[in-house]
C-alpha positions as CSV (number, residue, x, y, z in Angstrom):
1,M,1.8,-7.5,36.2
2,A,-0.9,-7.5,33.6
3,L,-0.9,-3.9,33.2
4,E,2.8,-3.6,32.8
5,F,2.8,-6.4,30.1
6,N,0.1,-4.5,28.0
7,L,2.2,-1.2,28.3
8,Q,5.1,-3.0,27.2
9,E,3.1,-4.1,24.2
10,L,1.9,-0.7,23.5
11,K,5.5,0.5,23.3
12,G,6.3,-1.8,20.6
13,S,3.2,-1.4,18.4
14,N,2.0,1.0,15.8
15,M,0.2,4.0,17.5
16,E,-2.4,4.7,15.0
17,D,-3.3,1.1,13.9
18,K,-3.3,-0.5,17.4
19,M,-3.6,2.0,20.1
20,N,-6.6,1.6,22.6
21,V,-7.7,4.3,25.1
22,V,-8.5,3.4,28.6
23,I,-11.2,5.5,30.1
24,N,-12.5,4.5,33.5
25,G,-11.0,1.0,32.9
26,M,-13.0,0.8,29.8
27,I,-11.2,0.3,26.1
28,Q,-12.9,2.1,23.0
29,P,-11.9,0.7,20.0
30,T,-10.7,3.3,17.3
31,R,-13.2,1.6,14.6
32,K,-16.3,3.5,16.2
33,K,-14.5,6.8,16.1
34,I,-13.5,6.5,12.5
35,L,-17.2,5.7,11.7
36,R,-18.3,8.7,13.5
37,R,-16.0,10.9,11.9
38,T,-16.8,9.5,8.4
39,I,-20.7,10.3,9.1
40,Y,-19.8,13.8,10.3
41,I,-17.7,14.5,7.2
42,F,-20.5,12.9,5.0
43,V,-23.4,15.3,6.4
44,A,-21.1,18.3,6.1
45,V,-20.2,17.5,2.5
46,L,-24.0,16.9,1.8
47,L,-24.9,20.3,3.4
48,L,-22.2,22.0,1.4
49,L,-23.3,20.5,-2.0
50,T,-26.8,21.5,-1.3
51,F,-25.8,25.2,-0.4
52,L,-23.6,25.3,-3.5
53,S,-26.1,23.8,-5.7
54,S,-28.8,26.5,-4.5
55,T,-26.3,29.3,-4.7
56,I,-25.2,28.3,-8.3
57,N,-28.9,28.0,-9.1
58,N,-29.8,31.3,-7.9
59,L,-26.8,32.9,-9.6
60,G,-28.4,31.6,-12.9
61,L,-31.8,32.9,-12.3
62,I,-33.3,36.2,-13.7
63,R,-33.6,38.8,-11.0
64,V,-37.0,40.6,-11.2
65,V,-38.4,43.5,-9.3
66,A,-41.8,42.9,-8.1
67,A,-44.8,45.0,-7.2
68,D,-48.1,44.1,-5.1
69,V,-51.5,44.1,-6.8
70,G,-53.6,46.3,-4.5
71,S,-56.4,48.9,-4.3
72,G,-55.9,52.6,-4.4
73,R,-56.6,55.7,-6.3
74,L,-55.3,57.0,-9.7
75,S,-53.7,60.7,-9.5
76,Y,-53.9,63.0,-12.5
77,D,-51.3,65.7,-12.4
78,F,-51.6,68.3,-15.2
79,E,-48.9,70.8,-15.9
80,N,-49.0,73.0,-18.8
81,D,-47.3,76.4,-19.8
82,V,-50.1,78.8,-21.2
83,I,-50.6,82.5,-22.4
84,V,-52.7,84.7,-20.2
85,T,-55.3,86.3,-22.4
86,P,-58.0,88.6,-21.6
87,Q,-61.6,87.5,-21.4
88,Q,-62.8,90.3,-23.7
89,I,-60.9,91.8,-26.5
90,E,-62.7,94.9,-28.3
91,E,-61.7,94.9,-32.0
92,I,-62.1,98.3,-33.8
93,Y,-62.9,98.2,-37.5
94,L,-63.1,101.2,-39.9
95,N,-65.8,100.8,-42.4
96,R,-63.9,102.8,-44.9
97,A,-60.3,102.6,-46.2
98,L,-58.3,105.7,-44.9
99,K,-55.1,107.0,-44.8
100,V,-53.4,107.0,-41.3
101,D,-52.4,110.5,-40.2
102,S,-51.1,109.8,-36.7
103,I,-51.2,106.9,-34.3
104,K,-51.2,108.3,-30.5
105,V,-50.8,105.1,-28.7
106,E,-48.6,102.1,-28.8
107,K,-49.0,98.4,-27.9
108,G,-49.3,97.7,-24.2
109,D,-50.5,101.5,-23.4
110,I,-53.2,101.5,-20.8
111,V,-56.1,103.8,-22.4
112,S,-59.2,105.1,-20.8
113,K,-62.7,105.3,-22.7
114,G,-62.7,108.3,-24.8
115,Q,-59.1,108.6,-25.1
116,L,-57.7,109.5,-28.5
117,L,-56.1,106.7,-30.4
118,A,-55.4,107.9,-34.1
119,E,-56.2,110.5,-36.6
120,F,-57.0,109.7,-40.1
121,D,-57.2,111.6,-43.5
122,V,-60.7,112.4,-44.3
123,D,-60.4,114.7,-47.2
124,E,-61.7,112.4,-49.6
125,L,-64.7,111.6,-47.4
126,S,-65.3,115.4,-47.4
127,K,-65.1,115.5,-51.4
128,D,-67.7,112.7,-51.4
129,L,-69.8,114.6,-49.0
130,S,-70.0,117.6,-51.1
131,L,-70.6,115.6,-54.1
132,K,-73.5,113.7,-52.5
133,V,-75.2,117.1,-51.2
134,S,-74.7,118.4,-54.8
135,E,-76.4,115.2,-56.1
136,L,-79.0,115.6,-53.6
137,E,-80.0,118.9,-54.5
138,S,-80.0,118.1,-58.3
139,K,-82.2,115.0,-57.6
140,K,-84.8,117.2,-55.5
141,V,-85.0,119.6,-58.6
142,E,-85.3,116.8,-61.0
143,T,-87.9,115.0,-58.6
144,N,-90.0,118.5,-58.4
145,L,-89.7,118.8,-62.3
146,A,-91.1,115.4,-62.9
147,V,-93.8,115.7,-60.5
148,N,-95.0,118.9,-62.2
149,V,-94.9,117.4,-65.5
150,S,-97.0,114.3,-64.1
151,S,-99.4,116.7,-62.5
152,L,-99.6,118.4,-65.8
153,A,-100.2,115.5,-67.7
154,I,-102.9,114.1,-65.0
155,K,-104.8,117.5,-65.2
156,N,-105.0,117.2,-68.9
157,A,-106.1,113.7,-68.8
158,V,-108.6,114.6,-66.2
159,E,-110.1,117.2,-68.5
160,K,-110.0,114.9,-71.4
161,T,-111.8,112.3,-69.5
162,A,-114.5,114.8,-68.2
163,A,-114.8,115.9,-71.9
164,A,-115.5,112.5,-73.2
165,Q,-118.0,111.8,-70.3
166,K,-120.0,114.7,-71.2
167,A,-120.0,113.8,-74.9
168,H,-121.0,110.5,-74.3
169,D,-123.8,111.4,-71.8
170,D,-125.2,113.9,-74.5
171,A,-125.3,111.4,-77.1
172,I,-127.1,109.1,-75.2
173,E,-130.0,111.8,-74.7
174,L,-130.0,112.3,-78.3
175,Y,-130.2,108.7,-79.2
176,E,-133.0,108.3,-76.9
177,A,-134.5,111.3,-78.9
178,G,-133.7,109.4,-82.2
179,A,-131.3,112.0,-83.1
180,E,-128.2,110.0,-82.6
181,T,-127.1,106.4,-83.8
182,A,-126.0,103.5,-81.8
183,A,-122.7,103.4,-83.7
184,N,-121.7,106.8,-82.8
185,I,-122.6,106.2,-78.9
186,E,-120.3,103.1,-79.1
187,K,-117.2,105.3,-80.4
188,M,-117.9,107.7,-77.9
189,K,-118.0,104.8,-75.2
190,I,-114.6,103.5,-76.3
191,A,-113.0,107.3,-76.5
192,L,-114.2,107.6,-72.8
193,E,-112.7,104.4,-71.6
194,D,-109.4,105.3,-73.4
195,A,-109.6,108.6,-71.6
196,K,-110.0,106.9,-68.3
197,S,-107.0,104.4,-69.0
198,E,-104.8,107.1,-70.1
199,Y,-105.7,109.1,-66.7
200,E,-105.1,105.7,-64.6
201,K,-101.9,105.3,-66.3
202,L,-100.5,108.9,-65.7
203,Q,-101.7,108.2,-62.0
204,A,-99.5,105.3,-61.9
205,E,-96.6,106.7,-63.3
206,K,-96.6,109.6,-60.9
207,A,-97.1,107.2,-58.1
208,A,-94.1,105.2,-59.3
209,T,-92.1,108.2,-60.1
210,A,-92.7,109.5,-56.6
211,A,-91.8,106.3,-55.0
212,K,-88.6,105.9,-56.8
213,A,-87.6,109.5,-56.2
214,H,-88.3,109.1,-52.7
215,I,-86.2,106.0,-52.2
216,E,-83.5,107.8,-54.1
217,L,-83.6,110.9,-52.0
218,K,-83.7,108.8,-48.9
219,Q,-80.5,106.8,-49.9
220,L,-78.7,110.1,-50.7
221,E,-79.8,111.7,-47.5
222,E,-78.7,108.4,-45.6
223,S,-75.3,108.5,-47.4
224,I,-74.8,112.0,-46.6
225,L,-75.6,111.3,-42.8
226,S,-73.2,108.3,-42.8
227,L,-70.4,110.4,-44.6
228,Q,-70.9,113.2,-42.1
229,T,-70.9,110.8,-39.0
230,D,-67.8,109.0,-40.5
231,I,-65.9,112.3,-41.0
232,N,-66.7,113.2,-37.3
233,R,-65.9,109.7,-36.1
234,L,-63.0,108.9,-38.2
235,K,-61.2,112.1,-38.3
236,A,-60.2,111.3,-34.5
237,L,-60.6,107.5,-33.3
238,Y,-61.3,107.3,-29.6
239,S,-61.2,104.3,-27.5
240,P,-64.7,102.7,-26.7
241,V,-63.7,101.0,-23.6
242,D,-61.2,101.3,-20.6
243,G,-58.2,98.7,-21.1
244,Y,-55.0,98.6,-22.7
245,I,-53.6,98.3,-26.4
246,W,-53.4,94.5,-27.1
247,E,-52.7,95.0,-30.7
248,I,-52.3,97.8,-33.4
249,G,-53.3,96.8,-37.0
250,I,-52.2,100.2,-38.8
251,N,-49.1,102.1,-39.8
252,R,-48.8,105.8,-40.1
253,G,-49.1,107.0,-43.8
254,A,-50.6,103.5,-44.9
255,T,-54.2,102.7,-46.1
256,T,-56.3,100.9,-43.8
257,D,-57.9,97.5,-44.4
258,T,-61.7,97.6,-43.7
259,A,-61.3,93.5,-43.2
260,K,-58.8,93.9,-40.4
261,P,-59.1,95.6,-36.9
262,V,-57.2,98.6,-36.6
263,F,-57.0,98.3,-32.8
264,K,-57.7,95.4,-30.4
265,I,-58.2,96.8,-26.9
266,A,-58.0,94.4,-23.9
267,D,-61.0,95.0,-21.5
268,N,-59.2,94.3,-18.3
269,S,-62.3,94.9,-16.3
270,R,-63.6,91.4,-17.8
271,G,-60.7,89.1,-16.2
272,F,-58.5,87.0,-18.0
273,H,-58.5,83.2,-19.2
274,A,-56.1,80.5,-20.7
275,E,-56.4,77.1,-22.2
276,F,-54.9,73.9,-22.9
277,T,-55.7,70.5,-24.0
278,V,-55.2,67.0,-22.4
279,K,-56.0,63.5,-23.6
280,T,-59.6,62.3,-23.2
281,Q,-58.7,59.6,-20.9
282,E,-56.7,61.6,-18.7
283,G,-59.1,64.6,-18.7
284,K,-62.1,62.8,-18.0
285,H,-62.0,63.2,-14.1
286,L,-62.0,66.9,-14.4
287,V,-65.2,69.1,-14.1
288,V,-66.0,72.6,-14.5
289,G,-65.2,74.6,-11.3
290,D,-62.3,72.5,-10.4
291,S,-59.4,74.6,-8.8
292,V,-56.2,75.3,-10.8
293,T,-53.0,76.8,-9.4
294,V,-51.2,79.3,-11.6
295,R,-47.7,80.8,-11.2
296,I,-46.6,83.7,-13.3
297,P,-42.8,83.8,-13.7
298,S,-42.9,87.3,-14.9
299,L,-44.5,88.5,-11.8
300,E,-41.9,87.3,-9.5
301,N,-43.5,83.8,-9.6
302,V,-46.7,85.1,-7.9
303,K,-49.2,82.3,-7.4
304,M,-53.0,82.7,-8.1
305,D,-56.1,80.4,-8.1
306,A,-57.8,79.9,-11.3
307,K,-61.0,77.8,-12.1
308,I,-62.1,75.6,-15.0
309,S,-64.8,77.5,-16.8
310,S,-65.4,75.0,-19.7
311,I,-64.4,71.8,-21.0
312,D,-64.9,71.2,-24.8
313,L,-64.3,68.2,-27.0
314,V,-62.0,68.9,-29.8
315,R,-60.2,67.1,-32.4
316,A,-56.3,66.4,-32.3
317,D,-53.5,64.8,-34.2
318,T,-53.8,61.7,-32.1
319,G,-57.6,61.7,-32.2
320,N,-60.1,63.4,-29.5
321,A,-58.9,65.6,-26.9
322,L,-60.2,68.0,-24.2
323,K,-59.8,71.6,-24.5
324,I,-59.6,73.2,-20.8
325,N,-60.7,76.8,-20.5
326,L,-59.3,78.6,-17.2
327,I,-60.8,81.8,-16.1
328,F,-58.8,84.1,-13.2
329,D,-59.1,87.5,-12.0
330,R,-55.9,89.6,-11.2
331,A,-55.7,93.4,-11.2
332,D,-52.0,93.2,-12.2
333,L,-52.1,91.3,-15.2
334,K,-52.3,92.8,-18.7
335,G,-52.3,89.6,-20.8
336,G,-49.8,88.0,-22.8
337,E,-47.9,86.7,-19.7
338,L,-46.6,83.3,-19.9
339,A,-48.3,81.1,-16.9
340,E,-47.5,77.8,-15.4
341,T,-50.7,75.9,-14.6
342,S,-50.8,72.7,-12.4
343,I,-54.0,70.7,-11.6
344,K,-54.0,67.6,-9.4
345,K,-57.0,65.3,-9.2
346,S,-57.6,61.9,-7.8
347,S,-60.0,59.3,-8.9
348,G,-62.3,57.1,-7.2
349,I,-60.9,54.0,-5.5
350,Y,-60.0,50.9,-7.7
351,N,-59.8,47.4,-6.4
352,L,-56.9,46.4,-8.5
353,I,-54.0,48.7,-9.3
354,I,-50.7,47.9,-10.6
355,P,-47.6,50.1,-11.6
356,N,-47.6,50.9,-15.5
357,A,-44.3,49.3,-15.9
358,A,-46.0,45.8,-15.2
359,I,-48.1,46.2,-18.3
360,R,-46.9,44.4,-21.4
361,V,-48.5,44.2,-25.0
362,D,-48.3,40.9,-27.3
363,T,-48.5,40.9,-31.0
364,N,-52.2,40.9,-31.1
365,G,-52.5,44.1,-29.1
366,R,-53.6,42.2,-25.8
367,K,-52.5,43.6,-22.4
368,Y,-51.1,41.3,-20.1
369,A,-48.5,41.2,-17.0
370,Y,-46.3,38.5,-15.5
371,V,-47.5,37.3,-12.0
372,I,-45.0,35.6,-9.8
373,K,-46.0,32.3,-8.6
374,E,-44.2,30.2,-5.9
375,R,-43.7,26.6,-5.4
376,K,-41.6,24.1,-3.4
377,S,-38.6,22.1,-4.7
378,S,-36.1,19.9,-3.4
379,I,-33.8,22.8,-2.6
380,G,-36.6,24.9,-1.0
381,K,-38.9,27.5,-2.4
382,E,-38.7,28.8,-6.0
383,Y,-40.6,31.2,-7.9
384,Y,-41.7,31.2,-11.6
385,L,-43.6,33.6,-14.0
386,Q,-47.2,33.0,-15.4
387,K,-48.7,35.1,-18.1
388,A,-52.0,36.9,-17.0
389,F,-54.1,38.8,-19.7
390,I,-55.5,42.0,-18.1
391,Y,-58.3,44.2,-18.7
392,V,-57.6,48.2,-18.1
393,S,-60.1,50.3,-16.7
394,A,-58.1,53.6,-16.5
395,S,-54.6,54.9,-16.0
396,D,-52.6,57.8,-15.0
397,N,-48.8,58.5,-15.4
398,V,-47.6,55.8,-13.0
399,N,-50.5,53.3,-12.3
400,T,-53.3,51.4,-14.1
401,A,-56.5,50.3,-12.8
402,I,-57.2,46.4,-13.7
403,S,-60.9,45.5,-14.0
404,D,-59.9,41.6,-14.5
405,G,-57.3,39.3,-14.9
406,L,-55.4,39.7,-11.5
407,K,-56.3,39.0,-7.9
408,P,-55.5,41.2,-4.8
409,F,-52.1,40.7,-3.3
410,E,-50.4,39.1,-6.2
411,K,-46.9,40.1,-7.2
412,V,-46.4,41.2,-10.9
413,V,-42.9,41.9,-12.4
414,I,-42.2,45.6,-13.2
415,E,-38.5,45.0,-13.9
416,S,-36.2,42.2,-14.7
417,S,-32.4,41.7,-15.4
418,S,-33.1,40.1,-18.6
419,T,-36.1,39.3,-21.0
420,V,-38.6,37.1,-19.5
421,M,-41.1,34.7,-20.7
422,A,-43.9,32.5,-19.2
423,G,-42.6,29.5,-17.0
424,D,-39.4,31.2,-16.4
425,R,-37.9,30.5,-12.8
426,V,-36.8,34.0,-11.2
427,K,-35.1,35.5,-8.3
428,I,-37.1,38.3,-6.5
429,Q,-34.8,41.1,-5.8
430,R,-35.2,42.6,-2.3
431,D,-34.9,46.2,-1.5
């Protein structure tokens, strides 16, 4: 009956305000259920707010790309376009200005030693030769005449000196016999000395005349011999070496310039070379003997090996630079070809290496990097930036070796979504 009474009461009551649930004979009040739901909702709202707060916070952070500080090597790749040049180029000069009669070769022609290169007009040289020969004959006659005159004068001086000597000797004998005076003997002595002086003077003049004539005759003879040699050599000019015509410095009908080579002949038996320059900092790891890959586009991109033959310090617009000279040997090269060179060189191992993109420079010229630091906050981990001044040891086109200022395994910023400063909170962008 009690159960029926309760059921009747329930039927007339408000279902939400007064209903009790009967489970296994136990009645649970609605109040506890409401409290539980309220707690659940509060916790859910709190979690939602925390998530939204973290999300909104992250959306406002600067996104950065990071790189690890680690050990490694710097890599130097040198790629240059160079012009192939023969190791030895024979330059042919003429010691006389001559009119060019004919040119028998063209630029690029292969020539053999002794091959005819050009012919020149030597008519003027032949005229000069005839004049020199005539001058030589006249000079010989003149010299012989001068010698004969000197010889005759010397002969007279000898006779005069002998007569003065005899007169002086006779006067002394007479003086001893009391038949001559001392004054006359003194006069005869002076006359003898004058005769001897005249003789010595004529002898010296003869020697000087003979020496001068000898020099002049020798010069004329040498000039004649030189003209004869030049006429024979320059009438037809031949190649002194095997090779090919690298450059022609004359034109038919024109007069040659003694200060400029008439031909440049590349001696292809001596091999070829090329050169280029690199920055001193980059090239300091290169050494003589390093291998270089060379590609010749004009020879169907054929590849060949070359060697560094010398490294020289030179001045460049930006300061000092290194001139790298390469040598290589190839039978089918002629010189003048465009070549593409490639050198790959690695440094020793550096303990601290970072990408070049991580390096910044302040207004004082000091280099620094932004290191990403981590700390905990009420909403979890957060990251912020710290400026670290660094000391550079070396660098290549991609990375830089650091001697101080960073630690291994630290992360540095190499890219950011906007300008960053020390202390900024950031979000690390993952791959």
